[in-house]
N, CA, C and O of each residue as an XYZ file, in Angstrom:
788
protein
N       0.367     -1.192     -0.097
C      -0.054      0.177     -0.119
C       1.029      1.520     -0.032
O       1.810      1.754      0.891
N       0.841      2.254     -1.179
C       1.505      3.971     -0.648
C       0.846      4.551      0.251
O      -0.317      4.850      0.521
N       1.640      4.621      0.562
C       1.197      6.209      2.179
C       0.874      7.747      0.828
O       1.636      8.175     -0.038
N      -0.168      8.071      1.102
C      -0.716      9.649      0.920
C       0.699     10.527      1.188
O       1.274     10.526      2.276
N       1.007     11.031      0.391
C       1.662     12.120      0.161
C       0.907     13.557     -0.008
O       1.071     14.118     -1.091
N       0.517     13.865      0.461
C       0.396     15.649      0.436
C       1.136     16.659      0.190
O       1.857     17.112      1.079
N       1.094     17.312     -1.300
C       2.087     18.314     -1.938
C       2.717     19.940     -1.063
O       2.056     20.964     -0.888
N       3.763     19.754     -0.766
C       4.518     20.588      0.482
C       3.896     21.486      0.884
O       3.506     21.528      2.051
N       3.604     22.621     -0.184
C       3.070     23.645     -0.809
C       1.734     23.697     -0.605
O       1.409     24.735     -1.182
N       1.012     23.340     -0.260
C      -0.660     23.063      0.025
C      -0.614     22.752      1.094
O      -1.589     23.176      1.715
N       0.285     22.005      1.871
C      -0.076     21.058      3.204
C       0.908     21.697      4.677
O       1.060     21.318      5.838
N       1.406     22.820      3.859
C       2.305     23.820      4.680
C       2.106     25.410      4.681
O       2.010     26.092      3.661
N       2.055     25.952      6.186
C       1.762     27.616      6.583
C       3.559     27.527      6.727
O       4.200     26.932      7.594
N       4.079     28.340      5.554
C       5.610     28.425      5.873
C       5.708     29.712      6.446
O       6.879     30.077      6.557
N       4.646     30.732      6.952
C       4.601     32.276      7.809
C       4.592     31.903      8.763
O       5.107     32.558      9.669
N       3.920     30.511      9.031
C       3.641     30.314     10.565
C       3.865     30.571     11.445
O       4.693     29.826     11.968
N       3.170     32.217     12.651
C       3.900     31.968     13.793
C       2.608     31.881     15.275
O       1.379     31.956     15.266
N       4.041     31.616     16.891
C       2.765     31.538     17.140
C       1.800     32.586     17.824
O       0.754     32.448     18.459
N       2.554     33.692     17.450
C       1.516     35.194     17.765
C       2.141     36.189     16.824
O       3.165     35.752     16.300
N       1.920     36.980     16.593
C       2.015     38.216     15.388
C       1.426     39.327     16.499
O       0.590     39.317     17.403
N       2.435     40.375     15.844
C       1.987     41.753     17.184
C       1.930     42.707     16.620
O       3.102     42.736     16.245
N       1.350     43.884     16.080
C       1.106     45.013     15.427
C       1.589     46.452     16.520
O       0.743     47.236     16.950
N       2.666     46.538     16.742
C       2.510     48.005     17.220
C       2.537     49.127     16.886
O       3.209     49.506     15.927
N       1.549     50.180     17.867
C       1.465     51.415     17.172
C       0.100     51.392     16.265
O      -0.220     52.189     15.383
N      -0.637     50.199     16.760
C      -2.078     49.775     15.399
C      -3.003     51.284     15.228
O      -3.251     51.966     14.234
N      -3.380     51.439     16.718
C      -4.177     52.302     17.445
C      -4.032     53.256     17.702
O      -3.913     52.904     18.876
N      -3.864     54.626     17.774
C      -3.582     55.962     17.759
C      -3.795     56.225     19.156
O      -4.743     55.590     19.617
N      -2.941     57.290     20.310
C      -3.179     57.161     21.503
C      -4.296     58.236     21.155
O      -5.275     57.493     21.076
N      -4.717     59.379     20.924
C      -6.051     59.516     20.716
C      -7.162     58.175     20.390
O      -8.269     58.200     20.928
N      -6.832     57.191     19.609
C      -7.951     56.021     19.207
C      -7.924     54.845     20.745
O      -8.899     54.156     21.044
N      -6.868     54.849     21.382
C      -7.625     54.154     22.234
C      -7.377     54.921     23.401
O      -7.223     53.841     23.970
N      -7.201     55.704     24.250
C      -8.491     57.466     24.623
C      -9.787     57.181     24.320
O     -10.737     57.618     24.969
N      -9.892     56.354     23.212
C     -11.546     56.690     22.668
C     -12.400     55.119     23.309
O     -13.562     54.939     23.674
N     -11.236     54.203     23.229
C     -11.871     52.962     23.329
C     -12.084     52.922     25.375
O     -12.935     52.629     26.214
N     -10.758     53.400     25.295
C     -10.869     53.054     27.101
C     -11.677     54.089     28.062
O     -11.763     54.078     29.290
N     -12.276     55.040     27.057
C     -13.565     55.316     27.659
C     -14.356     54.629     27.617
O     -15.227     55.023     28.392
N     -14.789     53.265     26.887
C     -16.105     52.834     26.877
C     -16.359     51.647     28.265
O     -17.319     50.974     28.639
N     -14.971     51.833     28.733
C     -14.968     51.202     29.555
C     -16.589     51.313     31.140
O     -16.609     52.340     31.818
N     -17.664     50.193     31.424
C     -18.547     50.769     31.957
C     -18.440     50.378     33.392
O     -18.941     49.282     33.645
N     -17.896     51.032     34.405
C     -17.875     50.440     35.246
C     -19.523     50.468     36.247
O     -19.497     49.776     37.265
N     -20.509     51.034     36.025
C     -22.067     49.605     36.291
C     -22.384     48.458     35.943
O     -23.181     47.766     36.576
N     -21.646     48.005     34.602
C     -22.206     47.038     33.904
C     -20.558     46.394     33.992
O     -20.309     45.670     33.028
N     -19.686     46.508     34.752
C     -18.640     45.514     34.921
C     -19.526     44.768     35.282
O     -20.740     44.957     35.367
N     -18.416     43.203     35.676
C     -18.759     41.981     35.706
C     -16.814     41.032     36.084
O     -15.612     41.133     35.837
N     -17.951     40.108     36.896
C     -16.287     39.518     37.486
C     -16.555     38.226     35.895
O     -17.483     37.584     35.402
N     -14.253     38.587     35.505
C     -14.064     36.979     34.335
C     -14.606     36.188     34.677
O     -14.450     35.808     35.838
N     -15.765     35.386     33.571
C     -15.972     33.564     33.517
C     -15.181     33.147     32.711
O     -14.621     33.697     31.763
N     -15.117     31.584     33.330
C     -14.533     30.962     32.562
C     -15.710     29.957     31.424
O     -16.677     29.319     31.839
N     -15.260     30.069     29.913
C     -15.798     29.273     29.122
C     -15.344     27.478     29.370
O     -14.702     26.827     30.194
N     -16.144     27.209     28.072
C     -16.306     25.684     27.938
C     -17.322     25.054     28.412
O     -18.276     24.625     27.763
N     -17.081     24.954     29.999
C     -18.045     24.513     31.066
C     -19.591     24.982     31.589
O     -20.560     24.537     32.204
N     -19.398     25.479     31.307
C     -20.013     27.248     31.355
C     -19.629     28.003     32.435
O     -18.521     27.932     32.966
N     -20.846     28.982     32.886
C     -20.434     29.882     33.138
C     -20.275     30.318     34.487
O     -20.918     30.786     35.426
N     -19.282     30.002     34.205
C     -18.153     29.952     35.681
C     -17.174     30.669     36.333
O     -16.363     31.190     35.568
N     -16.916     30.949     38.067
C     -15.979     31.527     37.927
C     -14.749     31.104     38.526
O     -15.206     30.328     39.365
N     -13.419     31.069     38.694
C     -12.958     29.983     39.131
C     -11.854     31.662     39.961
O     -11.794     32.532     39.093
N     -11.281     32.012     40.998
C      -9.833     33.038     41.089
C      -8.819     31.803     41.408
O      -7.617     32.048     41.519
N      -9.024     31.248     41.469
C      -7.309     30.223     41.392
C      -6.804     30.761     39.800
O      -5.640     31.125     39.631
N      -7.620     30.764     38.878
C      -7.014     30.730     37.357
C      -7.554     31.799     37.111
O      -7.551     31.845     35.881
N      -7.977     32.612     37.450
C      -8.799     34.159     36.596
C      -9.124     34.899     37.241
O     -10.317     34.771     37.514
N      -8.367     36.202     37.969
C      -9.663     37.172     38.659
C      -9.262     38.619     37.393
O      -8.167     39.062     37.046
N     -10.253     38.902     37.101
C     -10.364     40.406     36.463
C     -11.492     41.032     35.855
O     -11.553     40.587     34.709
N     -12.532     41.949     36.083
C     -12.819     42.347     35.441
C     -13.250     42.678     34.047
O     -12.285     43.153     33.448
N     -14.163     42.625     33.402
C     -15.060     42.977     32.273
C     -16.137     43.227     31.984
O     -17.074     42.578     32.449
N     -16.326     44.326     31.063
C     -17.242     44.604     30.302
C     -17.499     44.744     28.555
O     -16.641     45.046     27.726
N     -18.407     44.544     28.398
C     -18.343     44.417     26.667
C     -18.738     45.622     25.916
O     -19.667     46.401     26.130
N     -17.596     45.613     24.739
C     -18.605     46.451     23.309
C     -19.311     46.533     22.803
O     -18.996     45.947     21.768
N     -20.645     47.039     22.654
C     -21.502     46.060     21.249
C     -21.484     46.853     20.237
O     -21.347     48.069     20.376
N     -21.661     46.098     18.749
C     -21.397     46.571     18.078
C     -22.973     47.856     17.339
O     -23.780     47.496     16.482
N     -22.958     48.903     17.844
C     -23.539     49.684     17.941
C     -23.035     51.014     16.855
O     -21.852     51.195     16.566
N     -23.997     51.744     16.415
C     -23.167     52.361     15.296
C     -21.640     53.000     15.835
O     -20.592     52.804     15.219
N     -21.731     53.710     16.963
C     -21.084     54.189     17.477
C     -18.997     53.702     16.962
O     -17.994     54.103     16.373
N     -19.747     52.283     18.006
C     -18.432     51.481     17.717
C     -17.708     50.658     16.663
O     -16.533     50.291     16.660
N     -18.957     50.387     15.503
C     -18.548     50.034     14.414
C     -16.868     50.485     13.985
O     -16.131     49.614     13.522
N     -16.692     50.978     14.055
C     -15.559     51.615     13.483
C     -14.358     50.695     14.205
O     -13.358     50.597     13.493
N     -14.270     49.894     15.702
C     -13.724     49.164     16.945
C     -13.308     47.651     15.621
O     -12.349     46.958     15.282
N     -14.951     47.859     15.256
C     -14.897     46.078     14.772
C     -14.263     45.563     13.381
O     -14.023     44.415     13.006
N     -14.087     46.728     12.786
C     -14.145     46.490     11.291
C     -12.692     46.995     11.269
O     -12.275     46.915     10.114
N     -11.570     47.588     12.287
C     -10.084     47.848     12.340
C      -9.943     46.907     12.787
O      -8.906     46.698     12.157
N     -10.094     45.638     13.638
C      -9.407     44.938     14.395
C     -10.531     43.260     12.941
O     -10.083     42.127     12.765
N     -11.392     43.621     12.517
C     -11.745     42.433     11.628
C     -10.739     42.637     10.763
O     -10.055     41.620     10.649
N     -10.360     43.560     10.089
C      -9.576     43.638      8.512
C      -7.818     43.271      9.384
O      -7.087     42.360      8.994
N      -7.664     43.678      9.896
C      -6.475     43.520     10.586
C      -6.863     41.857     11.088
O      -6.144     41.112     10.423
N      -7.391     41.382     11.646
C      -7.177     39.445     11.802
C      -7.830     38.876     10.756
O      -8.280     37.752     10.980
N      -8.011     39.347      9.647
C      -8.461     39.174      8.616
C      -6.833     39.080      7.259
O      -6.391     38.160      6.572
N      -6.443     40.465      7.436
C      -5.205     39.948      7.175
C      -4.177     39.001      7.506
O      -3.459     38.552      6.613
N      -4.035     38.648      8.725
C      -3.014     38.416      9.500
C      -3.577     36.956      9.054
O      -2.947     36.097      8.438
N      -4.239     36.923      9.283
C      -4.825     35.068      8.474
C      -4.652     34.596      7.437
O      -4.583     33.389      7.204
N      -4.501     36.012      6.201
C      -4.249     35.951      5.169
C      -2.517     35.170      4.795
O      -2.118     34.299      4.022
N      -1.841     36.125      5.901
C      -0.536     36.355      5.385
C      -0.064     34.686      6.526
O       0.693     33.989      5.851
N      -0.284     34.169      7.633
C      -0.335     33.490      8.021
C      -0.721     32.417      8.123
O       0.034     31.512      7.765
N      -1.946     32.116      8.611
C      -2.818     30.792      8.938
C      -3.707     30.289      7.628
O      -3.987     29.140      7.284
N      -3.869     30.894      7.339
C      -5.123     30.359      6.387
C      -6.629     29.191      6.653
O      -7.090     28.151      6.184
N      -7.001     30.454      7.969
C      -8.348     29.947      8.318
C      -9.282     30.024      7.796
O      -9.344     30.963      7.002
N     -10.450     29.173      7.913
C     -11.830     29.082      7.646
C     -12.615     30.678      7.911
O     -13.551     29.902      7.716
N     -13.032     31.740      8.092
C     -13.175     32.655      9.298
C     -14.414     33.180      9.339
O     -14.636     33.596      8.201
N     -15.381     33.396     10.065
C     -16.973     33.848      9.523
C     -17.165     35.445     10.272
O     -17.911     36.367      9.942
N     -16.412     35.369     11.131
C     -16.666     36.794     12.118
C     -16.197     36.889     13.323
O     -15.076     36.410     13.496
N     -16.917     37.546     14.542
C     -16.316     37.555     15.761
C     -17.263     36.894     16.275
O     -18.433     37.092     15.945
N     -16.813     35.781     17.386
C     -17.464     35.373     18.177
C     -17.623     36.118     19.373
O     -16.648     36.521     20.007
N     -18.926     36.347     19.756
C     -19.270     37.321     20.511
C     -18.529     38.456     20.455
O     -17.471     38.639     19.853
N     -19.314     39.392     21.291
C     -18.867     40.789     21.430
C     -17.470     40.987     22.462
O     -17.293     40.637     23.629
N     -16.395     41.852     21.285
C     -15.515     42.253     22.568
C     -15.606     42.472     23.725
O     -16.696     42.879     24.128
N     -14.657     42.311     24.547
C     -13.971     42.289     25.643
C     -13.427     43.361     26.138
O     -12.332     43.164     26.665
N     -13.780     44.328     26.147
C     -13.344     45.368     27.621
C     -12.409     44.835     28.944
O     -12.973     44.727     30.033
N     -10.813     44.472     28.800
C     -10.611     43.554     30.498
C      -9.914     44.522     31.298
O      -9.140     45.419     30.964
N     -10.339     44.164     32.410
C      -9.373     45.280     33.381
C      -8.754     44.297     34.325
O      -9.345     43.326     34.797
N      -7.468     44.645     34.567
C      -7.247     43.247     35.710
C      -6.052     44.622     36.429
O      -5.053     45.091     35.883
N      -6.809     45.064     38.185
C      -6.349     45.363     39.147
C      -5.146     44.623     39.996
O      -5.031     43.430     39.715
N      -4.319     45.078     40.892
C      -3.825     44.695     41.721
C      -4.014     43.408     41.935
O      -5.212     43.200     41.741
N      -3.342     42.188     42.306
C      -3.181     40.883     42.328
C      -4.437     40.361     41.076
O      -5.066     39.316     41.239
N      -4.627     41.145     40.017
C      -5.350     40.118     39.245
C      -4.561     39.304     37.945
O      -3.385     39.598     37.730
N      -4.960     38.702     37.443
C      -4.514     37.751     37.114
C      -5.302     36.497     35.952
O      -6.325     35.952     36.367
N      -4.795     36.126     34.607
C      -5.322     34.707     34.140
C      -4.240     34.017     33.893
O      -3.389     34.464     33.124
N      -4.072     32.562     34.636
C      -3.310     31.717     34.034
C      -3.592     30.710     33.171
O      -4.701     30.406     32.730
N      -2.494     30.183     32.937
C      -2.026     29.709     32.174
C      -3.284     28.800     30.828
O      -3.972     28.296     31.715
N      -3.815     28.419     29.820
C      -5.520     28.374     29.388
C      -5.222     28.543     28.000
O      -4.220     29.115     27.571
N      -6.243     27.959     27.229
C      -6.083     28.196     26.060
C      -7.719     28.979     25.770
O      -8.731     28.974     26.472
N      -7.388     29.716     24.213
C      -8.827     30.316     24.386
C     -10.194     29.102     23.570
O     -11.398     29.014     23.328
N      -9.114     28.509     23.463
C     -10.315     26.999     22.258
C     -10.372     26.379     22.891
O      -9.429     26.306     23.679
N     -11.708     25.297     23.065
C     -11.789     24.747     24.155
C     -13.180     23.732     23.351
O     -13.535     23.823     22.176
N     -13.813     22.715     24.523
C     -15.366     22.122     23.962
C     -16.357     23.287     23.953
O     -16.281     24.303     24.644
N     -17.028     23.065     23.317
C     -18.376     23.794     23.088
C     -18.326     24.922     22.494
O     -17.628     24.924     21.480
N     -18.889     26.010     22.808
C     -19.024     27.442     22.003
C     -17.780     28.327     22.025
O     -17.769     29.537     21.795
N     -16.573     27.439     22.382
C     -15.194     28.333     22.274
C     -14.388     27.550     20.899
O     -13.315     27.802     20.350
N     -15.554     26.383     20.608
C     -14.244     25.548     20.155
C     -14.633     26.135     18.781
O     -14.173     25.465     17.856
N     -15.467     27.374     18.341
C     -15.175     27.792     17.219
C     -14.459     29.312     16.492
O     -14.577     30.127     15.577
N     -13.456     28.836     17.999
C     -12.296     29.916     17.822
C     -11.206     29.716     17.866
O     -10.384     29.200     18.623
N     -11.301     30.621     16.103
C      -9.625     30.291     15.580
C      -8.675     31.640     15.595
O      -7.454     31.630     15.753
N      -8.987     32.078     15.520
C      -8.180     33.437     15.487
C      -8.178     34.452     17.164
O      -9.059     35.296     16.997
N      -7.461     34.677     18.807
C      -7.517     35.507     19.262
C      -6.780     36.482     19.151
O      -5.630     36.534     18.715
N      -7.567     37.440     19.628
C      -7.471     39.178     19.315
C      -6.842     40.241     20.447
O      -7.722     40.748     21.143
N      -5.353     40.706     20.781
C      -5.451     41.193     22.480
C      -5.075     42.460     22.085
O      -4.020     42.535     21.456
N      -5.759     43.589     22.331
C      -4.889     45.025     22.491
C      -4.248     46.161     23.859
O      -4.707     46.664     24.884
N      -3.328     46.157     23.333
C      -2.921     46.319     24.935
C      -3.878     48.462     24.567
O      -3.891     49.207     23.588
N      -4.471     48.559     26.016
C      -4.886     49.709     26.317
C      -4.156     50.582     27.292
O      -4.695     51.545     27.838
N      -3.010     50.246     27.480
C      -2.187     50.962     29.110
C      -1.030     51.105     28.697
O      -0.695     50.219     27.912
N       0.033     52.176     28.992
C       1.578     52.200     29.127
C       1.482     51.287     29.852
O       0.532     50.636     30.284
N       2.924     51.251     30.023
C       3.389     49.916     30.168
C       3.801     50.293     31.569
O       3.935     49.579     32.563
N       4.009     51.909     31.364
C       4.319     52.540     33.245
C       3.033     52.861     34.037
O       3.127     53.601     35.017
N       1.877     52.368     33.685
C       1.160     52.800     34.576
C       0.663     51.453     35.336
O      -0.153     51.520     36.255
N       1.394     49.831     34.740
C       1.237     48.950     36.128
C       2.317     47.863     36.014
O       2.924     47.971     34.948
N       2.666     47.032     36.645
C       3.282     46.649     37.274
C       3.058     45.390     36.839
O       1.886     45.163     36.541
N       4.335     43.917     36.628
C       3.354     42.414     36.040
C       2.963     43.154     34.592
O       3.358     43.961     33.751
N       1.327     41.785     35.146
C       0.345     42.078     34.416
C       0.905     41.432     32.636
O       0.324     41.630     31.569
N       2.244     40.620     32.892
C       2.523     40.009     31.362
C       1.911     39.625     30.832
O       1.179     38.878     31.482
N       1.550     39.692     29.206
C       0.836     38.966     28.236
C       1.228     37.604     28.156
O       0.281     36.901     27.803
N       2.242     36.997     28.348
C       2.615     35.656     28.064
C       2.713     34.721     27.410
O       2.107     33.885     28.081
N       3.274     33.927     25.992
C       2.837     32.416     25.380
C       3.733     31.766     25.877
O       4.909     32.026     26.130
N       3.133     30.921     26.002
C       4.034     29.385     25.936
C       4.736     28.538     24.700
O       4.072     27.503     24.638
N       5.823     28.488     23.632
C       6.422     27.996     23.183
C       7.327     26.828     23.672
O       8.452     27.069     24.109
N       6.742     25.324     23.584
C       7.928     24.428     23.609
C       7.949     24.829     24.975
O       9.048     25.384     24.983
N       7.428     24.967     26.373
C       8.400     25.269     27.615
C       9.045     27.018     27.389
O       9.465     27.632     28.369
N       9.040     27.467     26.390
C       9.692     29.009     26.441
C       8.811     29.674     26.637
O       7.855     29.283     25.967
N       8.526     30.734     27.370
C       7.652     31.882     27.461
C       8.658     32.861     26.648
O       9.883     32.840     26.526
N       7.293     34.042     25.958
C       8.391     34.890     25.259
C       7.086     36.096     26.166
O       6.039     35.557     26.524
N       7.186     36.970     26.332
C       6.333     37.870     26.513
C       5.746     39.163     25.012
O       6.262     39.525     23.955
N       4.741     39.401     25.571
C       3.658     40.628     24.249
C       4.624     41.706     24.866
O       5.094     41.929     25.981
N       4.740     42.611     22.846
C       5.011     43.870     23.766
C       3.794     44.087     24.758
O       2.874     43.346     25.104
N       4.357     46.188     25.281
C       3.583     46.438     26.741
C       3.190     47.852     25.019
O       2.140     48.417     25.325
N       3.392     48.076     24.454
C       3.266     49.371     23.855
C       1.968     49.537     23.669
O       1.242     48.686     23.154
N       1.420     51.183     24.276
C      -0.048     51.097     23.971
C      -0.202     51.415     22.766
O       0.485     52.055     21.970
N      -1.813     50.564     22.673
C      -2.266     50.603     21.141
C      -1.436     49.396     20.397
O      -1.103     49.615     19.233
N      -1.161     48.420     20.855
C      -0.462     47.317     19.896
C      -1.250     45.893     19.980
O      -1.305     45.292     21.053
N      -1.875     45.366     18.765
C      -1.995     44.528     18.836
C      -1.606     43.208     18.692
O      -0.590     43.102     18.005
N      -2.214     41.822     19.237
C      -1.250     41.297     19.210
C      -3.079     39.493     18.738
O      -4.262     39.335     19.039
N      -2.236     38.900     18.097
C      -3.188     38.215     16.769
C      -2.568     36.795     17.028
O      -1.631     36.517     16.280
N      -2.873     35.981     17.824
C      -2.880     34.629     17.601
C      -3.873     33.291     17.696
O      -5.067     33.117     17.943
N      -2.861     32.533     17.404
C      -4.504     31.069     16.926
C      -4.390     30.663     18.629
O      -3.406     30.425     19.329
N      -6.155     30.712     19.001
C      -6.483     30.248     19.925
C      -6.951     28.816     21.034
O      -7.747     28.600     21.948
N      -5.553     27.851     20.023
C      -5.411     26.870     20.819
C      -3.307     27.334     21.089
O      -2.284     26.664     20.952
N      -3.587     28.799     21.512
C      -1.683     28.365     21.581
C      -1.943     28.861     23.718
O      -2.832     29.589     24.159
N      -0.825     28.142     24.556
C      -0.717     28.824     25.297
C      -0.686     29.811     25.435
O      -0.120     30.522     24.605
N      -1.452     30.488     26.876
C      -0.980     31.795     27.180
C      -1.122     32.314     28.655
O      -1.846     31.664     29.409
N      -0.428     33.537     29.166
C      -1.468     33.423     30.405
C      -1.060     34.976     30.428
O      -0.162     35.368     29.682
N      -1.927     36.112     31.547
C      -1.697     37.209     31.858
C      -0.912     36.778     33.637
O      -1.483     36.157     34.533
N       0.193     37.229     33.664
C       1.023     37.456     35.468
C       0.402     38.559     35.918
O       0.141     39.704     35.547
N       0.202     37.618     37.128
C      -0.307     39.290     38.589
C      -0.013     40.237     37.869
O       0.776     40.370     36.933
N      -1.131     41.292     38.685
C      -0.634     43.277     38.612
C      -0.327     43.255     39.964
O      -1.043     43.017     40.937
N       0.981     43.573     39.868
C       1.387     43.789     41.275
C       1.508     44.846     41.798
O       1.729     44.799     43.008
N       1.424     46.218     41.150
C       1.075     47.785     40.968
C       0.502     48.232     39.715
O       1.026     48.175     38.602
N      -1.114     48.872     40.163
C      -0.998     49.500     38.862
C      -2.424     49.180     38.714
O      -2.894     48.925     39.822
N      -3.532     49.072     37.516
C      -4.027     48.687     36.244
C      -3.589     48.706     34.627
O      -2.963     49.465     33.888
N      -4.276     47.448     34.517
C      -4.038     46.934     32.984
C      -5.212     46.919     32.736
O      -6.112     46.481     33.453
N      -5.328     47.616     31.232
C      -6.531     47.014     29.989
C      -6.695     47.330     28.815
O      -6.625     48.222     27.969
N      -6.949     46.248     29.052
C      -7.001     45.447     27.241
C      -8.442     45.122     26.346
O      -9.585     45.158     26.801
N      -8.159     44.895     25.372
C      -8.957     44.700     24.442
C      -9.319     42.540     24.572
O      -8.654     41.957     25.428
N     -10.070     41.890     23.921
C      -9.832     40.372     24.165
C     -10.931     40.054     23.251
O     -11.891     40.807     23.087
N     -10.792     39.023     22.708
C     -11.738     39.200     21.096
C     -11.371     37.943     20.323
O     -10.356     37.252     20.405
N     -12.228     37.844     19.708
C     -11.780     36.402     18.884
C     -12.594     36.280     17.569
O     -13.661     36.830     17.296
N     -11.856     35.441     16.822
C     -12.657     35.685     15.374
C     -12.857     34.486     15.368
O     -12.013     33.819     15.969
N     -14.182     33.633     14.616
C     -13.882     31.921     14.433
C     -14.586     31.979     13.257
O     -14.921     33.046     12.742
N     -14.861     30.772     12.747
C     -14.578     30.029     11.787
C     -15.616     28.370     11.951
O     -16.198     28.139     13.011
N     -15.696     27.330     10.698
C     -16.258     26.641     11.170
C     -14.884     25.317     11.350
O     -13.718     25.482     10.992
N     -15.358     24.275     11.883
C     -15.018     23.552     12.956
C     -13.616     22.968     12.133
O     -13.748     22.782     10.923
N     -12.563     22.738     12.629
C     -10.743     22.318     12.014
C     -11.438     21.121     11.064
O     -12.605     20.804     11.294
N     -10.703     20.485     10.017
C     -11.221     19.654      9.325
C      -9.488     19.577      8.331
O      -9.358     18.812      7.376
């Protein structure tokens, strides 16, 4: 029986990267406009996806509010969506359909963190293909709070420059280290698509 061989140029993605960052994608003025969307009255404790909407402060502790795709905010969805599509075309080649849920505005205060995890898993999060994180705080505004990726037991820190967008496959292991001082704000979003095949 002969083995099945896939053509090399069709079976691989030579430009794959565990994460890609775009420094200064949003201007300081745009970042302030986004930060102003924080809704203290609507803020909730972050929940864990997959097995249900539960909280587990041994794995994750942070506050969230949600950015609806209203007429005032559609520019943000369009900018992030276009960047995600461009990155996907250059790096991954996944089938994408659009955003998975509303954009989340996250706020990490002193003692907040999100331990090692994947954004991809069983149930409703099985459609996530690309994760997007937007750095909304100056690195001087807080200590700790590094967005880190684990690749073959090595840790890599994402840039902390305000306005930077980080895009990565949702199956890449990552975490936010505990905040020891100040506040870190970010956007979290996912582009979704049909199941892998």
